[in-house]
C-alpha positions in Angstrom: 3.7 1.3 -37.6 6.7 0.2 -35.9 7.1 -0.4 -32.2 9.6 -2.2 -30.5 11.6 -2.0 -27.2 11.7 1.4 -25.6 15.2 1.3 -25.2 16.6 -0.5 -28.3 20.3 -0.4 -29.2 22.3 1.0 -32.0 24.2 -2.1 -32.2 24.8 -5.3 -30.2 27.1 -4.7 -27.1 27.8 -1.3 -28.3 28.7 1.3 -25.7 26.9 4.6 -26.6 28.6 7.9 -25.5 26.4 10.0 -23.1 25.2 13.6 -24.6 27.6 16.3 -24.1 27.3 18.1 -20.8 27.0 21.3 -22.6 24.0 20.1 -24.7 21.8 18.7 -21.8 20.1 21.1 -19.4 18.8 19.3 -16.4 15.1 20.5 -15.6 14.9 19.3 -12.0 11.7 20.5 -10.0 8.8 19.0 -11.9 6.6 16.5 -10.6 5.0 13.6 -12.3 1.4 14.6 -11.7 0.0 13.5 -14.9 -1.9 10.3 -15.2 -2.2 8.0 -18.3 -6.0 9.0 -18.6 -5.1 12.6 -18.5 -2.2 12.4 -21.2 -4.5 10.3 -23.4 -7.2 13.0 -23.3 -4.5 15.8 -23.6 -3.5 14.2 -26.7 -7.2 14.1 -28.0 -7.7 17.8 -27.1 -4.6 19.0 -28.8 -6.3 17.6 -32.0 -9.7 19.5 -31.4 -9.7 23.0 -31.1 -10.8 26.4 -32.8 -9.3 25.4 -36.2 -12.0 22.7 -36.6 -14.8 24.4 -34.6 -14.7 27.9 -35.9 -12.1 28.0 -38.8 -13.9 25.2 -40.7 -17.0 27.5 -41.5 -14.9 30.1 -43.2 -12.8 27.4 -45.2 -16.0 25.8 -46.2 -17.1 29.1 -47.5 -14.0 29.6 -49.5 -13.3 26.3 -50.9 -16.5 24.1 -50.5 -16.4 20.3 -50.0 -12.9 20.0 -51.1 -12.0 20.9 -47.4 -12.7 17.2 -46.6 -9.7 16.2 -48.8 -7.4 18.9 -47.5 -8.0 17.9 -43.8 -7.3 14.3 -44.8 -4.1 15.2 -46.5 -2.9 17.7 -43.9 -3.7 15.2 -41.2 -1.6 12.6 -42.7 1.5 15.0 -42.4 0.2 16.0 -38.7 0.5 12.2 -37.8 4.1 12.1 -39.4 5.0 15.0 -37.1 3.3 13.4 -34.0 5.3 10.1 -34.6 8.4 12.1 -35.0 7.9 13.7 -31.8 7.3 10.3 -30.3 10.5 9.1 -31.6 12.3 11.8 -29.8 10.4 11.5 -26.6 11.4 7.7 -26.6 15.1 8.7 -27.0 14.9 10.9 -23.9 11.7 12.2 -22.2 11.8 15.9 -21.4 9.7 18.7 -20.5 11.9 20.9 -22.5 10.8 18.8 -25.4 11.8 19.9 -28.9 13.9 23.0 -27.3 16.0 20.4 -25.5 16.2 18.0 -28.6 17.4 20.9 -30.7 20.1 21.6 -28.1 21.3 18.1 -28.3 20.8 17.3 -32.0 20.9 20.3 -34.0 24.2 22.0 -32.7 23.7 23.4 -29.3 22.1 26.5 -27.8 21.6 28.5 -31.0 19.3 25.8 -32.3 17.5 25.5 -28.9 16.9 29.3 -28.9 15.6 29.4 -32.4 13.1 26.4 -31.6 12.0 27.9 -28.2 11.3 31.4 -29.3 9.3 30.2 -32.7 7.3 27.9 -30.5 6.5 30.8 -27.9 5.7 33.2 -30.8 3.3 30.5 -32.2 1.4 30.1 -29.0 1.3 33.8 -28.5 -0.5 34.1 -31.6 -2.5 30.9 -31.3 -3.5 32.0 -27.7 -4.7 35.2 -28.9 -6.7 33.4 -31.6 -8.4 31.2 -28.9 -9.4 34.0 -26.6 -10.7 36.1 -29.7 -12.8 32.8 -30.5 -14.0 32.6 -26.9 -15.5 36.3 -27.1 -17.0 35.4 -30.6 -18.8 32.2 -29.1 -19.9 34.1 -26.1 -21.8 36.8 -28.4 -23.9 34.0 -29.8 -26.0 34.2 -26.4 -27.9 37.5 -26.2 -26.9 38.0 -22.6 -23.3 38.5 -23.6 -24.0 40.6 -26.9 -23.8 44.1 -25.3 -20.4 43.3 -23.8 -17.4 44.4 -25.8 -15.4 41.7 -27.4 -12.2 42.6 -25.7 -13.6 42.4 -22.4 -14.9 38.9 -22.8 -11.5 38.1 -24.1 -9.8 39.5 -21.1 -12.0 37.4 -18.8 -11.1 34.1 -21.0 -7.5 34.9 -20.2 -7.9 35.4 -16.6 -9.6 31.9 -16.4 -7.3 29.9 -18.0 -4.3 31.6 -16.3 -5.8 30.7 -12.9 -6.2 27.0 -14.2 -2.6 26.9 -15.0 -1.5 28.5 -11.8 -2.8 25.9 -9.3 -0.7 22.7 -10.0 0.0 20.3 -13.1 -2.2 17.6 -11.5 -5.2 20.4 -11.7 -4.1 21.3 -15.2 -4.5 17.9 -16.2 -7.8 17.4 -14.6 -9.0 20.7 -16.3 -7.8 19.5 -19.7 -9.2 15.8 -19.1 -12.8 17.2 -18.5 -12.3 19.9 -21.3 -11.3 17.0 -23.9 -14.2 14.8 -22.5 -16.7 17.5 -23.5 -15.3 17.8 -26.7 -15.0 14.3 -27.6 -18.4 13.5 -26.3 -19.9 16.4 -28.5 -18.0 15.3 -31.6 -19.2 11.5 -31.1 -22.8 12.8 -30.4 -22.5 15.1 -33.6 -21.5 12.1 -35.6 -24.3 10.1 -34.3 -27.0 12.5 -35.0 -25.5 13.3 -38.2 -25.3 9.7 -39.5 -29.0 9.1 -38.2 -30.1 12.3 -40.2 -28.4 11.0 -43.4 -29.9 7.3 -43.0 -33.3 8.4 -42.2 -33.4 11.0 -44.9 -34.5 13.5 -42.4 -35.1 17.0 -44.2 -33.2 20.1 -42.9 -34.9 23.1 -44.1 -37.1 21.1 -46.3 -34.2 19.3 -47.9 -32.8 15.8 -47.2 -29.0 15.3 -46.9 -26.8 13.4 -49.0 -24.1 13.5 -52.0 -26.6 15.5 -54.1 -25.9 18.6 -51.8 -22.2 18.5 -53.1 -23.1 17.9 -56.8 -25.9 20.3 -56.9 -23.6 23.1 -55.6 -20.6 22.8 -57.9 -19.2 19.5 -56.8 -16.0 18.9 -54.8 -14.1 21.6 -56.2 -16.7 24.7 -56.7 -14.2 27.3 -56.7 -11.4 25.3 -58.6 -8.4 23.3 -57.7 -6.2 26.4 -56.7 -8.8 27.6 -54.0 -8.7 24.0 -52.4 -4.8 24.1 -52.3 -4.7 27.7 -50.9 -6.9 26.8 -47.8 -4.1 24.4 -46.7 -2.4 27.0 -44.9 -5.4 27.6 -42.6 -6.0 24.0 -42.1 -2.4 23.5 -40.8 -3.7 25.7 -37.7 -6.5 23.2 -37.1 -3.7 20.7 -36.1 -1.6 22.8 -33.9 -0.8 21.5 -30.5 -0.7 17.9 -31.9 2.9 17.9 -30.7 2.0 19.0 -27.4 1.7 15.4 -25.9 5.6 15.3 -26.1 6.0 18.2 -23.6 4.1 16.4 -21.2 6.6 13.4 -21.1 8.5 15.2 -18.0 5.4 15.3 -16.0 4.1 11.9 -16.8 4.1 8.6 -14.8 6.0 6.0 -17.1 6.2 8.2 -20.3 7.8 5.4 -22.3 4.7 3.4 -21.9 2.0 6.1 -21.9 3.4 8.5 -24.9 3.5 6.0 -27.5 0.0 4.8 -27.0 -1.3 8.7 -27.0 0.7 9.3 -30.2 -0.4 6.2 -31.9 -4.2 7.2 -31.3 -3.6 10.3 -33.5 -4.2 8.7 -36.9 -7.8 7.5 -36.0 -8.6 10.9 -34.2 -7.7 12.5 -37.3 -9.8 10.4 -39.6 -12.9 10.5 -37.0 -12.7 13.9 -35.6 -11.8 16.0 -38.7 -12.6 14.1 -41.8 -15.9 12.5 -40.9 -17.2 15.6 -39.1 -16.4 18.0 -42.1 -18.0 15.3 -44.6 -21.0 15.3 -42.5 -21.3 18.8 -42.5 -21.5 19.0 -46.4 -23.6 16.1 -46.6 -26.2 17.4 -44.4 -26.2 21.2 -45.5 -25.2 23.0 -48.7 -21.6 24.2 -48.1 -22.8 27.7 -49.1 -24.7 27.8 -45.9 -21.6 28.0 -43.7 -19.7 31.2 -43.0 -16.8 32.2 -40.8 -19.3 34.3 -38.5 -20.1 31.3 -36.4 -19.1 27.5 -35.9 -20.4 25.4 -39.0 -21.6 22.9 -36.1 -23.8 25.7 -34.6 -25.1 26.7 -38.1 -26.0 23.0 -38.7 -27.5 22.3 -35.3 -29.7 25.5 -35.4 -31.2 24.4 -38.7 -31.9 20.7 -37.5 -34.7 21.8 -35.2 -33.5 20.0 -32.0 -34.5 22.4 -29.2 -31.3 23.9 -27.7 -28.9 21.9 -29.8 -27.3 25.1 -31.1 -26.8 26.5 -27.8 -25.3 23.2 -26.5 -22.7 23.1 -29.5 -21.9 26.7 -28.9 -21.0 25.9 -25.3 -18.8 22.9 -26.4 -16.8 25.1 -29.1 -16.3 27.4 -26.2 -15.0 24.8 -24.1 -12.5 23.8 -26.9 -11.3 27.2 -27.3 -10.7 27.5 -23.6 -8.9 24.3 -23.6 -6.5 25.0 -26.3 -5.5 28.4 -24.6 -5.1 26.5 -21.4 -2.7 24.0 -23.2 -0.6 26.9 -24.9 0.0 28.5 -21.3 1.1 25.1 -20.1 3.5 24.2 -23.1 5.0 27.8 -23.3 5.7 27.8 -19.4 7.7 24.5 -19.5 9.4 25.6 -22.9 10.4 28.9 -21.5 11.8 27.4 -18.3 14.0 25.1 -20.4 15.2 28.1 -22.2 15.7 30.2 -19.1 17.9 27.5 -17.4 20.0 27.5 -20.5 20.3 31.5 -20.4 18.4 32.1 -23.6 15.2 33.4 -21.9 14.7 36.0 -19.0 15.7 34.5 -15.5 12.4 34.8 -14.0 10.9 32.1 -16.2 13.0 29.6 -14.4 11.0 30.3 -11.3 8.6 27.6 -9.9 6.2 27.7 -7.1 5.6 25.4 -4.3 3.3 23.2 -6.5 5.8 22.6 -9.0 4.5 25.1 -11.7 6.8 27.3 -13.6 5.0 30.4 -13.2 7.5 32.5 -14.6 7.0 31.5 -18.1 3.4 31.3 -17.8 3.1 34.8 -16.6 5.2 36.0 -19.7 3.1 34.2 -22.1 -0.2 35.6 -20.2 1.2 39.1 -20.4 1.8 38.8 -24.1 -1.8 37.6 -24.3 -2.8 41.2 -23.6 -1.6 42.2 -27.0 -4.7 40.1 -28.1 -6.9 42.1 -25.9 -5.7 45.3 -27.7 -6.2 43.7 -31.1 -9.8 42.7 -30.1 -10.4 46.2 -29.1 -8.8 47.8 -32.4 -9.9 45.3 -35.1 -12.6 42.9 -33.5 -13.7 41.8 -36.9 -10.2 40.9 -38.2 -8.4 39.8 -34.9 -9.0 36.1 -35.6 -7.8 35.9 -39.1 -4.7 38.1 -38.4 -3.3 35.9 -35.6 -4.4 32.7 -37.2 -2.1 33.3 -40.0 0.9 34.2 -37.9 0.1 31.2 -35.6 0.1 29.0 -38.8 3.6 30.2 -40.1 5.2 29.9 -36.6 3.6 26.4 -36.3 5.3 25.4 -39.4 8.7 26.5 -37.9 8.2 24.3 -34.8 7.1 21.3 -36.8 10.1 21.8 -39.1 12.5 21.8 -36.0 10.8 18.7 -35.0 11.5 16.9 -38.2 15.0 17.9 -38.6 15.6 16.8 -34.9 14.1 13.4 -35.9 16.5 13.2 -38.9 19.4 14.1 -36.9 18.5 11.5 -34.2 18.3 8.7 -37.0 21.7 9.7 -38.2 23.0 9.4 -34.8 21.5 6.0 -34.4 22.9 4.8 -37.5 26.4 5.7 -36.4 26.1 4.2 -33.1 26.1 7.5 -31.3 22.5 6.8 -29.8 20.2 4.0 -28.7 17.5 3.0 -31.2 14.4 4.6 -29.2 12.3 1.6 -30.5 9.6 4.0 -31.8 9.6 5.1 -35.3 8.1 7.4 -37.9 7.1 4.9 -40.5 8.7 5.3 -43.9 11.6 7.7 -42.5 13.6 9.4 -43.9 11.6 9.6 -47.1 8.4 10.7 -44.8 10.6 13.1 -42.9 11.7 14.9 -46.0 8.3 14.8 -47.5 6.8 16.4 -44.6 9.3 19.2 -44.8 8.8 19.7 -48.5 4.8 19.9 -47.5 5.6 22.7 -45.0 7.5 24.5 -47.5 4.5 24.3 -49.9 2.3 25.7 -47.2 4.7 28.8 -46.8 4.6 29.3 -50.6 0.8 29.0 -50.6 0.5 31.8 -47.8 2.7 34.0 -49.8 0.3 33.8 -52.9 -2.7 34.3 -50.8 -2.9 37.8 -51.7 -4.5 39.1 -48.5 -3.5 38.4 -44.8 -1.3 35.3 -45.7 0.9 37.4 -48.2 1.3 40.1 -45.5 2.3 37.6 -42.8 5.0 35.9 -45.1 6.4 39.1 -46.0 6.7 39.9 -42.2 8.8 36.8 -41.6 12.2 38.4 -42.6 11.3 40.9 -39.7 10.8 38.2 -37.3 14.1 36.4 -38.2 15.9 39.8 -38.0 14.3 40.1 -34.4 15.4 36.3 -33.4 18.9 37.2 -34.8 19.4 40.5 -33.0 18.0 38.6 -29.6 20.6 35.9 -30.1 23.5 38.4 -29.8 21.9 39.9 -26.7 21.8 36.5 -24.8 24.5 34.5 -26.2 27.1 35.8 -23.5 25.0 34.4 -20.6 24.3 31.2 -22.7 27.9 30.5 -23.1 28.7 31.3 -19.6 25.8 28.7 -18.3 27.0 26.1 -20.8 30.5 26.2 -19.4 29.2 25.7 -15.9 27.4 22.7 -17.0 30.7 20.9 -18.0 32.0 18.9 -15.1 35.4 19.7 -13.4 38.3 18.1 -15.4 36.2 17.5 -18.6 37.3 19.4 -21.5 34.6 21.7 -22.9 33.1 21.1 -26.4 33.4 24.4 -28.4 29.7 25.5 -28.5 28.1 26.7 -31.8 26.5 29.2 -29.7 29.5 31.1 -29.8 29.9 31.3 -33.3 
């Protein structure tokens, strides 16, 4: 991993031209309310969510122990994406994040419009998945089983909306303690699991160990194809790993804090994902898990530790609330960046006296109401449907990040940008390899034969909607871009007008 001076230089003594006035939207109004410990734990929280705590059960049921390998491979590419995000942040910290970088590096407002709305769509789907998961988790306890799933999902939405509307400092504090709970639970699970393995403590009359894998079909009980196909779902598990970049605009000393947070991604992936799933398949036969409940809850309920299953269910409930909370935070900032450029409704630029962009947050929360309706109509399928849509929009966001990183590298090589001093290892090879991996995931989704195929087939409709939306907003976008050009400076021809 390379890491040098945050500023760097393209060449000794070079005078680098500033970004065009038409490609930089100034996002004043934010307060640096996030502290180092909060950013570090937000980075951790972004890597631990429903995809692991709930989704791993269904994927173990479908593909068996091979899920361990899939998590490791997918985690490697997630790390590449996080490092690429870090390279962009060190170039120019911004709460607009990759929307702002797309505007500057990929050709203007059209690219920013595309990046922003794809990310917004991702968090709409992901947020619906999270509030659905909250309702599923609450039904674990008998006190909530008679309450309809859609009602519980609505209560979850109101809770995270309230947390986001207070202030960025309180958001950071909520996320800090959410992440502390998740990390403490994972560490406790790893410690208990290792003790159970080392002591050969029987679970349901059978000691754990590698024989639980070999006696139930090996690492690939359903074949290689089944292991490859579940990659599409595992991608969702790493969603929000890029969110640490969005915190840059509200972080004290982001050039020092953000690289450390991103560099911790690699060991978090190994410990929290790969080791956790490995312990799950070494302690219980993979056939014991299902998509009906968290695999961690399944295991703890069979260990015999009083109350362990209830505690773990509370932890995974916290993880889902945390992820939804993060989604409201990130989309609020993203929508404000787009609103200032004219590609989102004007009210998304509104901020309250606590420096919270409440317009974008309320827009996202109102769209989450569609998830309440989905939970009312098809409660058994709601999570799977939105998970697939979330995965494909997340792929679009990650692809934009990699394209921005490649464009920044080209500018550094030609002397048009300073070297950020923080790099994606192996780039540009790893950049293109990551893009190829993302394309493979889309192909796998198309070949799924179930919801994945249906999701990919809807992608042209999403693209058509985005294309039509651009022609609705481009007039205002171009007008605002012209206003950003200082008097006497010739305006660049925006690609937005094309």
